[in-house]
GUSELO-635241 format. One line per field, with one value per residue (C-alpha): residue number from 1; residue in one letter; x, y, z. Coordinates in steps of 0.5 Angstrom, whole numbers, plus 500, padded with zeros to 3 digits. Example, Ala and Ser with C-alpha at 12.3 -4.5 7.8 and 13.67 -1.06 7.14 Angstrom:
resi <- c(1 / 2)
resn <- c(a / s)
xx <- c(525 / 527)
yy <- c(491 / 498)
zz <- c(516 / 514)
% end
This chain:
resi <- c(1 / 2 / 3 / 4 / 5 / 6 / 7 / 8 / 9 / 10 / 11 / 12 / 13 / 14 / 15 / 16 / 17 / 18 / 19 / 20 / 21 / 22 / 23 / 24 / 25 / 26 / 27 / 28 / 29 / 30 / 31 / 32 / 33 / 34 / 35 / 36 / 37 / 38 / 39 / 40 / 41 / 42 / 43 / 44 / 45 / 46 / 47 / 48 / 49 / 50 / 51 / 52 / 53 / 54 / 55 / 56 / 57 / 58 / 59 / 60 / 61 / 62 / 63 / 64 / 65 / 66 / 67 / 68 / 69 / 70 / 71 / 72 / 73 / 74 / 75 / 76 / 77 / 78 / 79 / 80 / 81 / 82 / 83 / 84 / 85 / 86 / 87 / 88 / 89 / 90 / 91 / 92 / 93 / 94 / 95 / 96 / 97 / 98 / 99 / 100 / 101 / 102 / 103 / 104 / 105 / 106 / 107 / 108 / 109 / 110 / 111 / 112 / 113 / 114 / 115 / 116 / 117 / 118 / 119 / 120 / 121 / 122 / 123 / 124 / 125 / 126 / 127 / 128 / 129 / 130 / 131 / 132 / 133 / 134 / 135 / 136 / 137 / 138 / 139 / 140 / 141 / 142 / 143 / 144 / 145 / 146 / 147 / 148 / 149 / 150 / 151 / 152 / 153 / 154 / 155 / 156 / 157 / 158 / 159 / 160 / 161 / 162 / 163 / 164 / 165 / 166 / 167 / 168 / 169 / 170 / 171 / 172 / 173 / 174 / 175 / 176 / 177 / 178 / 179 / 180 / 181 / 182 / 183 / 184 / 185 / 186 / 187 / 188 / 189 / 190 / 191 / 192 / 193 / 194 / 195 / 196 / 197 / 198 / 199 / 200 / 201 / 202 / 203 / 204 / 205 / 206 / 207 / 208 / 209 / 210 / 211 / 212 / 213 / 214 / 215 / 216 / 217 / 218 / 219 / 220 / 221 / 222 / 223 / 224 / 225 / 226 / 227 / 228 / 229 / 230 / 231 / 232 / 233 / 234 / 235 / 236 / 237 / 238 / 239 / 240 / 241 / 242 / 243 / 244 / 245 / 246 / 247 / 248 / 249 / 250 / 251 / 252 / 253 / 254 / 255 / 256 / 257 / 258 / 259 / 260 / 261 / 262 / 263 / 264 / 265 / 266 / 267 / 268 / 269 / 270 / 271 / 272 / 273 / 274 / 275 / 276 / 277 / 278 / 279 / 280 / 281 / 282 / 283 / 284 / 285 / 286 / 287 / 288 / 289 / 290 / 291 / 292 / 293 / 294 / 295 / 296 / 297 / 298 / 299 / 300 / 301 / 302 / 303 / 304 / 305 / 306 / 307 / 308 / 309 / 310 / 311 / 312 / 313 / 314 / 315 / 316 / 317 / 318 / 319 / 320 / 321 / 322 / 323 / 324 / 325 / 326 / 327 / 328 / 329 / 330 / 331 / 332 / 333 / 334 / 335 / 336 / 337 / 338 / 339 / 340 / 341 / 342 / 343 / 344 / 345 / 346 / 347 / 348 / 349 / 350 / 351 / 352 / 353 / 354 / 355 / 356 / 357 / 358 / 359 / 360 / 361 / 362 / 363 / 364 / 365 / 366 / 367 / 368 / 369 / 370 / 371 / 372 / 373 / 374 / 375 / 376 / 377 / 378 / 379 / 380 / 381 / 382 / 383 / 384 / 385 / 386 / 387 / 388 / 389 / 390 / 391 / 392 / 393 / 394 / 395 / 396 / 397 / 398 / 399 / 400 / 401 / 402 / 403 / 404 / 405 / 406 / 407 / 408 / 409 / 410 / 411 / 412 / 413 / 414 / 415 / 416 / 417 / 418 / 419 / 420 / 421 / 422 / 423 / 424 / 425 / 426 / 427 / 428 / 429 / 430 / 431 / 432 / 433 / 434 / 435 / 436 / 437 / 438 / 439 / 440 / 441 / 442 / 443 / 444 / 445 / 446 / 447 / 448 / 449 / 450 / 451 / 452 / 453 / 454 / 455 / 456 / 457 / 458 / 459 / 460 / 461 / 462 / 463 / 464 / 465 / 466 / 467 / 468 / 469 / 470 / 471 / 472 / 473 / 474 / 475 / 476 / 477 / 478 / 479 / 480 / 481 / 482 / 483 / 484 / 485 / 486 / 487 / 488 / 489 / 490 / 491 / 492 / 493 / 494 / 495 / 496 / 497 / 498 / 499 / 500 / 501 / 502 / 503 / 504 / 505 / 506 / 507 / 508 / 509 / 510 / 511 / 512 / 513 / 514 / 515 / 516 / 517 / 518 / 519 / 520 / 521 / 522 / 523 / 524 / 525 / 526 / 527 / 528 / 529 / 530 / 531 / 532 / 533 / 534 / 535 / 536 / 537 / 538 / 539 / 540 / 541 / 542 / 543 / 544 / 545 / 546 / 547 / 548 / 549 / 550 / 551 / 552 / 553 / 554 / 555 / 556 / 557 / 558 / 559 / 560 / 561 / 562 / 563 / 564 / 565 / 566 / 567 / 568 / 569 / 570 / 571 / 572 / 573 / 574 / 575 / 576 / 577 / 578 / 579 / 580 / 581 / 582 / 583 / 584 / 585 / 586 / 587 / 588 / 589 / 590 / 591 / 592 / 593 / 594 / 595 / 596 / 597 / 598 / 599 / 600 / 601 / 602 / 603 / 604 / 605 / 606 / 607 / 608 / 609 / 610 / 611 / 612 / 613 / 614 / 615 / 616 / 617 / 618 / 619 / 620 / 621 / 622 / 623)
resn <- c(x / x / x / x / x / x / x / x / x / x / x / x / x / x / x / x / x / x / x / x / x / x / x / x / x / x / x / x / x / x / x / x / x / x / x / x / x / x / x / x / x / x / x / x / x / x / x / x / x / x / x / x / x / x / x / x / x / x / x / x / x / x / x / x / x / x / x / x / x / x / x / x / x / x / x / x / x / x / x / x / x / x / x / x / x / x / x / x / x / x / x / x / x / x / x / x / x / x / x / x / x / x / x / x / x / x / x / x / x / x / x / x / x / x / x / x / x / x / x / x / x / x / x / x / x / x / x / x / x / x / x / x / x / x / x / x / x / x / x / x / x / x / x / x / x / x / x / x / x / x / x / x / x / x / x / x / x / x / x / x / x / x / x / x / x / x / x / x / x / x / x / x / x / x / x / x / x / x / x / x / x / x / x / x / x / x / x / x / x / x / x / x / x / x / x / x / x / x / x / x / x / x / x / x / x / x / x / x / x / x / x / x / x / x / x / x / x / x / x / x / x / x / x / x / x / x / x / x / x / x / x / x / x / x / x / x / x / x / x / x / x / x / x / x / x / x / x / x / x / x / x / x / x / x / x / x / x / x / x / x / x / x / x / x / x / x / x / x / x / x / x / x / x / x / x / x / x / x / x / x / x / x / x / x / x / x / x / x / x / x / x / x / x / x / x / x / x / x / x / x / x / x / x / x / x / x / x / x / x / x / x / x / x / x / x / x / x / x / x / x / x / x / x / x / x / x / x / x / x / x / x / x / x / x / x / x / x / x / x / x / x / x / x / x / x / x / x / x / x / x / x / x / x / x / x / x / x / x / x / x / x / x / x / x / x / x / x / x / x / x / x / x / x / x / x / x / x / x / x / x / x / x / x / x / x / x / x / x / x / x / x / x / x / x / x / x / x / x / x / x / x / x / x / x / x / x / x / x / x / x / x / x / x / x / x / x / x / x / x / x / x / x / x / x / x / x / x / x / x / x / x / x / x / x / x / x / x / x / x / x / x / x / x / x / x / x / x / x / x / x / x / x / x / x / x / x / x / x / x / x / x / x / x / x / x / x / x / x / x / x / x / x / x / x / x / x / x / x / x / x / x / x / x / x / x / x / x / x / x / x / x / x / x / x / x / x / x / x / x / x / x / x / x / x / x / x / x / x / x / x / x / x / x / x / x / x / x / x / x / x / x / x / x / x / x / x / x / x / x / x / x / x / x / x / x / x / x / x / x / x / x / x / x / x / x / x / x / x / x / x / x / x / x / x / x / x / x / x / x / x / x / x / x / x / x / x / x / x / x / x / x / x / x / x / x / x / x / x / x / x / x / x / x / x / x / x / x / x / x / x / x / x / x / x / x / x / x / x / x / x / x / x / x / x / x / x / x / x / x / x / x / x / x / x / x / x / x / x / x / x / x / x / x)
xx <- c(501 / 499 / 506 / 505 / 498 / 497 / 491 / 486 / 480 / 481 / 481 / 475 / 472 / 473 / 470 / 464 / 463 / 463 / 458 / 453 / 456 / 451 / 456 / 460 / 455 / 448 / 444 / 447 / 450 / 449 / 455 / 461 / 465 / 473 / 476 / 483 / 484 / 485 / 481 / 484 / 482 / 490 / 492 / 498 / 497 / 501 / 502 / 497 / 491 / 492 / 486 / 484 / 491 / 491 / 484 / 485 / 493 / 492 / 498 / 496 / 495 / 488 / 482 / 476 / 473 / 466 / 465 / 458 / 457 / 459 / 463 / 469 / 470 / 476 / 475 / 481 / 483 / 487 / 494 / 493 / 490 / 496 / 498 / 492 / 491 / 498 / 496 / 489 / 488 / 482 / 477 / 477 / 474 / 477 / 473 / 476 / 474 / 473 / 473 / 468 / 462 / 464 / 459 / 461 / 461 / 454 / 451 / 454 / 451 / 444 / 444 / 447 / 443 / 436 / 432 / 432 / 440 / 444 / 451 / 456 / 461 / 466 / 464 / 471 / 474 / 468 / 468 / 462 / 462 / 463 / 457 / 453 / 454 / 453 / 446 / 444 / 446 / 443 / 436 / 432 / 438 / 440 / 447 / 449 / 455 / 459 / 463 / 468 / 472 / 471 / 478 / 481 / 478 / 480 / 487 / 489 / 490 / 495 / 500 / 497 / 502 / 502 / 500 / 506 / 509 / 515 / 518 / 515 / 519 / 518 / 520 / 524 / 521 / 526 / 523 / 516 / 516 / 510 / 509 / 504 / 501 / 500 / 497 / 492 / 490 / 489 / 485 / 480 / 479 / 477 / 472 / 469 / 468 / 464 / 460 / 463 / 465 / 470 / 473 / 475 / 482 / 482 / 487 / 494 / 498 / 493 / 495 / 502 / 502 / 498 / 503 / 509 / 510 / 513 / 513 / 514 / 508 / 507 / 512 / 515 / 509 / 512 / 506 / 503 / 497 / 493 / 487 / 485 / 480 / 481 / 475 / 475 / 477 / 481 / 485 / 485 / 490 / 489 / 495 / 498 / 500 / 506 / 509 / 509 / 517 / 519 / 521 / 514 / 511 / 516 / 514 / 507 / 507 / 504 / 500 / 496 / 494 / 490 / 492 / 490 / 493 / 488 / 488 / 488 / 481 / 477 / 476 / 469 / 467 / 470 / 466 / 459 / 461 / 462 / 456 / 451 / 451 / 448 / 454 / 456 / 462 / 466 / 468 / 470 / 466 / 473 / 473 / 470 / 463 / 464 / 466 / 461 / 455 / 456 / 454 / 447 / 446 / 444 / 450 / 455 / 459 / 462 / 466 / 473 / 478 / 480 / 487 / 487 / 487 / 492 / 497 / 497 / 499 / 506 / 509 / 516 / 520 / 517 / 518 / 525 / 526 / 522 / 527 / 533 / 531 / 529 / 536 / 540 / 535 / 537 / 544 / 543 / 538 / 544 / 549 / 545 / 543 / 551 / 553 / 547 / 550 / 557 / 555 / 551 / 556 / 560 / 556 / 549 / 544 / 537 / 531 / 532 / 540 / 538 / 533 / 538 / 543 / 539 / 537 / 544 / 546 / 540 / 542 / 548 / 544 / 543 / 537 / 535 / 529 / 527 / 524 / 517 / 514 / 517 / 522 / 518 / 524 / 522 / 525 / 522 / 515 / 515 / 515 / 508 / 506 / 504 / 505 / 510 / 515 / 521 / 520 / 525 / 520 / 519 / 526 / 529 / 536 / 536 / 540 / 541 / 536 / 530 / 527 / 528 / 522 / 524 / 519 / 522 / 523 / 525 / 523 / 528 / 527 / 526 / 521 / 519 / 521 / 518 / 521 / 520 / 525 / 525 / 531 / 534 / 541 / 542 / 538 / 531 / 526 / 523 / 516 / 519 / 522 / 515 / 511 / 516 / 516 / 508 / 509 / 514 / 510 / 504 / 509 / 512 / 505 / 502 / 509 / 508 / 501 / 498 / 491 / 487 / 486 / 480 / 482 / 481 / 487 / 482 / 481 / 488 / 488 / 487 / 493 / 498 / 494 / 493 / 499 / 497 / 490 / 492 / 494 / 489 / 494 / 492 / 494 / 490 / 492 / 491 / 496 / 498 / 497 / 499 / 506 / 507 / 513 / 516 / 509 / 505 / 508 / 500 / 497 / 490 / 486 / 489 / 490 / 490 / 486 / 479 / 476 / 477 / 472 / 471 / 478 / 479 / 483 / 490 / 493 / 500 / 505 / 502 / 506 / 503 / 506 / 506 / 507 / 504 / 506 / 504 / 504 / 505 / 503 / 508 / 513 / 515 / 512 / 514 / 513 / 516 / 515 / 517 / 514 / 512 / 511 / 504 / 506 / 503 / 505 / 505 / 502 / 501 / 494 / 490 / 483 / 478 / 484 / 483 / 491 / 494 / 498 / 503 / 508 / 516 / 519 / 523 / 525 / 532 / 534 / 535 / 530 / 534 / 534 / 536 / 529 / 526 / 524 / 526 / 522 / 516 / 517 / 515 / 520 / 517 / 518 / 525 / 526 / 523 / 527 / 534 / 532 / 530 / 537 / 540 / 537 / 539 / 546 / 546 / 543 / 547 / 554 / 557 / 555 / 558 / 565 / 565 / 564 / 569 / 564 / 567 / 564 / 557 / 559 / 561 / 555 / 551 / 554 / 553 / 545 / 544 / 547 / 542 / 538 / 539 / 546 / 550 / 555 / 551 / 553 / 554 / 553 / 557 / 554 / 557 / 563)
yy <- c(522 / 515 / 512 / 506 / 504 / 497 / 495 / 492 / 492 / 484 / 482 / 486 / 483 / 476 / 478 / 481 / 474 / 471 / 475 / 472 / 465 / 461 / 456 / 461 / 465 / 464 / 469 / 474 / 480 / 487 / 489 / 486 / 488 / 487 / 490 / 490 / 485 / 477 / 472 / 475 / 482 / 484 / 491 / 488 / 482 / 476 / 477 / 471 / 476 / 482 / 481 / 489 / 490 / 485 / 487 / 495 / 496 / 500 / 498 / 502 / 498 / 501 / 501 / 498 / 497 / 496 / 493 / 493 / 491 / 498 / 501 / 500 / 504 / 505 / 508 / 510 / 515 / 522 / 518 / 515 / 520 / 522 / 515 / 512 / 517 / 515 / 508 / 507 / 506 / 509 / 503 / 506 / 512 / 514 / 516 / 520 / 517 / 523 / 528 / 533 / 531 / 524 / 519 / 513 / 506 / 504 / 511 / 510 / 503 / 506 / 512 / 508 / 501 / 500 / 497 / 489 / 489 / 484 / 486 / 480 / 479 / 474 / 473 / 471 / 478 / 483 / 483 / 483 / 490 / 491 / 487 / 490 / 497 / 494 / 491 / 497 / 502 / 499 / 500 / 495 / 491 / 484 / 482 / 476 / 472 / 469 / 463 / 462 / 469 / 471 / 475 / 469 / 465 / 471 / 471 / 464 / 465 / 470 / 467 / 468 / 467 / 461 / 461 / 463 / 458 / 461 / 458 / 458 / 460 / 460 / 466 / 465 / 467 / 473 / 476 / 475 / 476 / 471 / 463 / 462 / 457 / 463 / 468 / 462 / 462 / 469 / 469 / 463 / 468 / 473 / 468 / 466 / 473 / 474 / 468 / 466 / 458 / 460 / 465 / 465 / 469 / 470 / 476 / 473 / 478 / 475 / 468 / 469 / 473 / 468 / 462 / 466 / 464 / 468 / 467 / 471 / 470 / 477 / 482 / 486 / 483 / 477 / 473 / 466 / 464 / 461 / 461 / 459 / 457 / 457 / 454 / 453 / 446 / 446 / 449 / 449 / 452 / 452 / 452 / 448 / 442 / 441 / 447 / 444 / 443 / 438 / 445 / 448 / 442 / 441 / 449 / 447 / 440 / 441 / 435 / 440 / 444 / 440 / 443 / 441 / 442 / 442 / 444 / 451 / 450 / 446 / 452 / 453 / 446 / 446 / 453 / 450 / 444 / 448 / 453 / 447 / 446 / 453 / 456 / 463 / 464 / 471 / 473 / 480 / 484 / 485 / 478 / 476 / 475 / 468 / 466 / 470 / 468 / 461 / 462 / 464 / 471 / 470 / 466 / 471 / 476 / 481 / 485 / 487 / 481 / 480 / 478 / 484 / 488 / 484 / 485 / 492 / 493 / 491 / 487 / 489 / 484 / 487 / 494 / 493 / 490 / 496 / 501 / 497 / 496 / 503 / 505 / 500 / 503 / 510 / 508 / 506 / 512 / 517 / 513 / 514 / 521 / 523 / 519 / 522 / 529 / 528 / 523 / 528 / 533 / 529 / 524 / 523 / 519 / 518 / 516 / 508 / 508 / 512 / 507 / 501 / 504 / 505 / 498 / 496 / 500 / 496 / 489 / 490 / 491 / 485 / 481 / 484 / 480 / 485 / 492 / 493 / 497 / 499 / 505 / 512 / 516 / 522 / 528 / 534 / 533 / 526 / 527 / 530 / 523 / 521 / 513 / 514 / 508 / 510 / 506 / 506 / 511 / 516 / 516 / 523 / 525 / 527 / 534 / 540 / 544 / 540 / 537 / 530 / 526 / 519 / 514 / 507 / 502 / 495 / 488 / 486 / 480 / 484 / 490 / 494 / 501 / 506 / 513 / 519 / 525 / 531 / 534 / 540 / 539 / 546 / 552 / 551 / 557 / 561 / 558 / 551 / 553 / 555 / 549 / 545 / 549 / 548 / 541 / 540 / 544 / 539 / 533 / 536 / 539 / 531 / 528 / 533 / 531 / 529 / 526 / 522 / 515 / 513 / 518 / 515 / 517 / 521 / 526 / 528 / 528 / 536 / 537 / 535 / 539 / 546 / 550 / 548 / 550 / 556 / 559 / 555 / 548 / 541 / 534 / 529 / 523 / 520 / 523 / 516 / 508 / 503 / 499 / 491 / 488 / 484 / 484 / 489 / 496 / 498 / 495 / 496 / 497 / 504 / 510 / 518 / 520 / 524 / 518 / 513 / 514 / 507 / 506 / 504 / 508 / 509 / 505 / 504 / 500 / 501 / 504 / 509 / 514 / 521 / 523 / 530 / 532 / 538 / 536 / 542 / 538 / 538 / 541 / 538 / 534 / 534 / 529 / 528 / 521 / 518 / 512 / 514 / 509 / 511 / 511 / 513 / 520 / 523 / 530 / 535 / 533 / 527 / 528 / 523 / 519 / 517 / 517 / 520 / 518 / 521 / 519 / 518 / 518 / 511 / 513 / 516 / 520 / 528 / 532 / 537 / 544 / 548 / 547 / 550 / 558 / 559 / 565 / 561 / 556 / 557 / 556 / 549 / 547 / 549 / 545 / 539 / 539 / 540 / 534 / 530 / 531 / 530 / 523 / 521 / 523 / 519 / 513 / 513 / 516 / 510 / 505 / 509 / 510 / 503 / 501 / 507 / 510 / 517 / 521 / 519 / 521 / 528 / 529 / 526 / 531 / 537 / 535 / 534 / 541 / 545 / 550 / 557 / 555 / 556 / 562 / 569 / 575 / 580 / 588 / 592 / 599 / 605 / 609)
zz <- c(447 / 447 / 448 / 452 / 450 / 447 / 442 / 446 / 440 / 439 / 447 / 447 / 441 / 444 / 451 / 448 / 444 / 451 / 454 / 450 / 450 / 454 / 455 / 460 / 462 / 466 / 461 / 456 / 459 / 458 / 462 / 465 / 471 / 471 / 478 / 480 / 485 / 486 / 490 / 496 / 495 / 495 / 493 / 489 / 485 / 482 / 474 / 473 / 476 / 473 / 469 / 469 / 466 / 461 / 458 / 458 / 458 / 464 / 469 / 475 / 482 / 483 / 478 / 475 / 468 / 466 / 459 / 455 / 448 / 445 / 451 / 455 / 461 / 466 / 473 / 477 / 482 / 482 / 483 / 476 / 472 / 468 / 467 / 465 / 459 / 457 / 457 / 455 / 447 / 443 / 445 / 452 / 456 / 462 / 468 / 473 / 480 / 485 / 480 / 480 / 475 / 474 / 475 / 479 / 476 / 479 / 477 / 470 / 470 / 472 / 467 / 461 / 462 / 460 / 466 / 466 / 464 / 466 / 469 / 470 / 475 / 478 / 485 / 487 / 485 / 489 / 496 / 500 / 501 / 494 / 492 / 497 / 495 / 487 / 490 / 493 / 488 / 482 / 480 / 476 / 473 / 475 / 478 / 476 / 478 / 473 / 476 / 470 / 469 / 462 / 462 / 463 / 458 / 453 / 456 / 456 / 448 / 449 / 454 / 461 / 466 / 471 / 478 / 483 / 487 / 491 / 496 / 503 / 509 / 516 / 520 / 526 / 533 / 534 / 528 / 529 / 537 / 538 / 536 / 532 / 537 / 541 / 536 / 535 / 542 / 542 / 536 / 539 / 545 / 541 / 537 / 544 / 547 / 540 / 541 / 534 / 532 / 526 / 523 / 515 / 514 / 506 / 506 / 504 / 509 / 515 / 513 / 513 / 520 / 523 / 522 / 522 / 515 / 509 / 501 / 495 / 490 / 489 / 488 / 494 / 498 / 502 / 502 / 499 / 496 / 501 / 506 / 513 / 517 / 525 / 529 / 536 / 535 / 528 / 524 / 516 / 512 / 505 / 500 / 494 / 498 / 493 / 497 / 504 / 505 / 511 / 514 / 514 / 516 / 522 / 523 / 523 / 527 / 534 / 536 / 541 / 535 / 530 / 524 / 517 / 511 / 505 / 498 / 496 / 492 / 497 / 502 / 499 / 500 / 507 / 509 / 506 / 511 / 517 / 516 / 516 / 523 / 524 / 528 / 527 / 522 / 522 / 515 / 514 / 509 / 505 / 504 / 497 / 496 / 493 / 500 / 504 / 500 / 502 / 509 / 511 / 513 / 520 / 521 / 519 / 523 / 518 / 522 / 521 / 521 / 528 / 525 / 521 / 528 / 532 / 526 / 526 / 533 / 533 / 539 / 542 / 537 / 531 / 534 / 535 / 528 / 525 / 528 / 526 / 519 / 518 / 521 / 516 / 510 / 512 / 511 / 504 / 502 / 505 / 501 / 494 / 495 / 497 / 491 / 486 / 488 / 486 / 480 / 476 / 476 / 471 / 468 / 466 / 471 / 469 / 473 / 472 / 473 / 480 / 482 / 480 / 484 / 490 / 490 / 490 / 496 / 499 / 497 / 501 / 508 / 513 / 512 / 505 / 502 / 496 / 495 / 498 / 492 / 485 / 486 / 484 / 481 / 478 / 476 / 474 / 471 / 472 / 480 / 479 / 477 / 484 / 482 / 477 / 475 / 470 / 464 / 458 / 454 / 460 / 464 / 464 / 467 / 474 / 473 / 477 / 473 / 476 / 483 / 484 / 488 / 490 / 494 / 495 / 501 / 502 / 505 / 511 / 515 / 521 / 518 / 512 / 510 / 506 / 505 / 500 / 500 / 495 / 493 / 488 / 486 / 483 / 485 / 486 / 485 / 490 / 488 / 489 / 496 / 498 / 496 / 499 / 506 / 506 / 505 / 510 / 515 / 514 / 515 / 522 / 524 / 524 / 526 / 533 / 534 / 540 / 541 / 546 / 545 / 541 / 535 / 528 / 523 / 518 / 524 / 523 / 516 / 515 / 520 / 514 / 509 / 513 / 511 / 503 / 504 / 507 / 500 / 496 / 495 / 496 / 494 / 491 / 496 / 503 / 508 / 511 / 511 / 516 / 515 / 516 / 519 / 514 / 510 / 506 / 505 / 505 / 511 / 514 / 517 / 519 / 515 / 515 / 509 / 508 / 504 / 510 / 515 / 518 / 520 / 527 / 532 / 532 / 538 / 541 / 537 / 530 / 525 / 520 / 514 / 514 / 507 / 505 / 498 / 492 / 485 / 479 / 473 / 468 / 472 / 479 / 485 / 492 / 497 / 504 / 507 / 514 / 518 / 525 / 531 / 535 / 542 / 549 / 551 / 558 / 558 / 563 / 564 / 562 / 560 / 563 / 564 / 557 / 556 / 550 / 544 / 539 / 534 / 534 / 527 / 525 / 518 / 519 / 512 / 512 / 509 / 505 / 508 / 502 / 500 / 506 / 507 / 514 / 516 / 514 / 519 / 527 / 532 / 534 / 527 / 526 / 533 / 531 / 524 / 528 / 533 / 528 / 524 / 531 / 531 / 524 / 525 / 532 / 529 / 522 / 524 / 528 / 523 / 517 / 521 / 522 / 515 / 513 / 509 / 510 / 504 / 506 / 513 / 511 / 507 / 513 / 517 / 513 / 511 / 519 / 521 / 525 / 521 / 523 / 526 / 520 / 519 / 521 / 517 / 522 / 519 / 524 / 525 / 521 / 524)
% end
C-alpha cells in the first residue's frame, strides 16, 4: 500500500527542464545526482537541506537519488527498504542497496547511460571520498559540478523552509572538561607534528566540540551552521555574524588566540587565500568536494580530521557527565516501562502516546535539552521496521498480544543517551523467546569482550552475530556506533559494523553502542541496546605489553527476563545479567526512594531480581 507517498511528478518535470537549461548548468545533463546530506555531510539535516526528501518523498535519513530524463531511482540501505516501498510513488524505482544482485549507483550509471553522458552533481553535497569513488568508477562519462543546486530552484516555488538560526550557547567548563583554548593548542601540536599549516573543520559537531559551543539548528543534534579553519597562527570561525550574542563573543574573546569571526559563506575565499602560499592544508576526505577542490592536490592532507579523533576520546568530566546522564535517563525509561505495563491493562496506549509519555518523563530530568533522535516506538510488525517512526497513519496499540520495541534517547547538558529495550507485556511465543535469547547472547558476548589495544570495531562485529548465525539468523544493520557527549548520537569515527573496515581502533575513554537485533517482517522486531564505555582492563597476561581493553555498560535499564530461555544461556551470560541488574538497581533505587517513586521502585526490584534465583519447585521423591 502506498499510504504515505506524495506525488512527485511535477517536481521531476521541473527538475528535468533545469537539467537542460544553460542558465543553470554548464552543459546539458544526462543525469543528476541528489545525495542526502548538507554542506557539512551531516547525517541528520535541517529541514531546508532535505532536498532528497523533497524530490522523492522518501523521509529516511540515508539514501541517494539519480534522476535522468525518463527515470528516477532511489538507493537506500536495509534499515529503510520497507519504509521506502511505502513512501515512493510510481515515478520512482527503489534500488535496495546492499541487496543481492542490485546494481550500485555507479554501476547503474555505467550500464544505463551512453558513453559521453554528462552527470551533474552539487559539489557541496558530495564528499571528496564520494567524488573520488564516482570519478574512478564512471567509465566514459563526464562528471560536471553544478554550483547552483537544481532541487533548490524547484523547491523555491513550494515553500522551502528558511535556514535555521537557533540560539548559540557556550558550554560550561564543568561539562566540557577542557577550555576551547586548550583544545586549539593541542590541535596545533597535531598540525605541527604532521607539518601541516592549517586544518579545515567542516563537520558541525567538530566545530561545536572544539569551541565548547552548542546550538539547535538540526533537530536532536546540538550543533549550529558553521565551519572553522585553524592555522598555526590564526583561527577563523565561519558563522552568520548576526548570531554572535555578547555572551558568545565574550566566550570566544581571548587576546592570545587571534580568533576571526567571518561570514558563513566566505570560507571558500579564505581557503583559496590560505592555500595560495603553497603550505599544506588538512581537509578530511569526508569534507565536501567544493572545499577540497580549492586546494591544489599536492598541498592536501586528507586524513581523518584530527578533531574527529580527539572528540571521540572523552575526558574525565565528559565520562562522568555521560554516566550521570545515563543514570537519570534510566529513571525515565523505567518510569515509562512501569507505567506502560499498568496502563495497557485498562486503557488503549498507542505507539505515539507511548513515545510522548516517555518524552514527558525525560523532560522532568535535570539538564534535559531535547531528545537525541525521533523515538522508535514499534509494536508487533512495526517493530520489524528498523528505523520506524510512528505516524498517525501507521500507529498501532501497544498491547499484551505483541512484542514492543522502543529505541530512544536524549540530549542532556552533560551527555547523550541511546537505549533500546524490547518487551512483551503478555505471553511471548517460544520462537519469540528463542530469538530474543539469541539477540541477548550476542549483546552480552560483545559486552564481555576483552581485546588488545589497536583492535578496530569491525573485528568485533561477528561476536554479536554468532548466536544468530548459529541457527541461520542475522540482522541487516551494524552492531554499534560511537556516541557524542552532548553532541551527535551517531558519532564517528568508530563503529562496530561489517561495512566499516577503515575505522580507527577503539581507545580507552570512547563510548560505543552494543545493539544486535532480529527482525521478522510483518510480525515483530527485537533489539537490545546499551551504550558501553571502552576502558583499560588488567588481565592475567599482557601479550607484548600491548595493553587490553574491555567494556563497561553505562545504560541503566533492566532487560526483560521473561523473554529469556534460561537453558540457552551459559553460566557467564547469566552472571553478566545478574551483575548488570544489580548495578542498575544500585544506581537507580536510591533516586527513586528520594523522589518517592514507590511504584517504579517496586517494578525495578522485580525486574532486577537475579535470574534462576526465583522460587524453585522441589519435587520430593515418592514414599
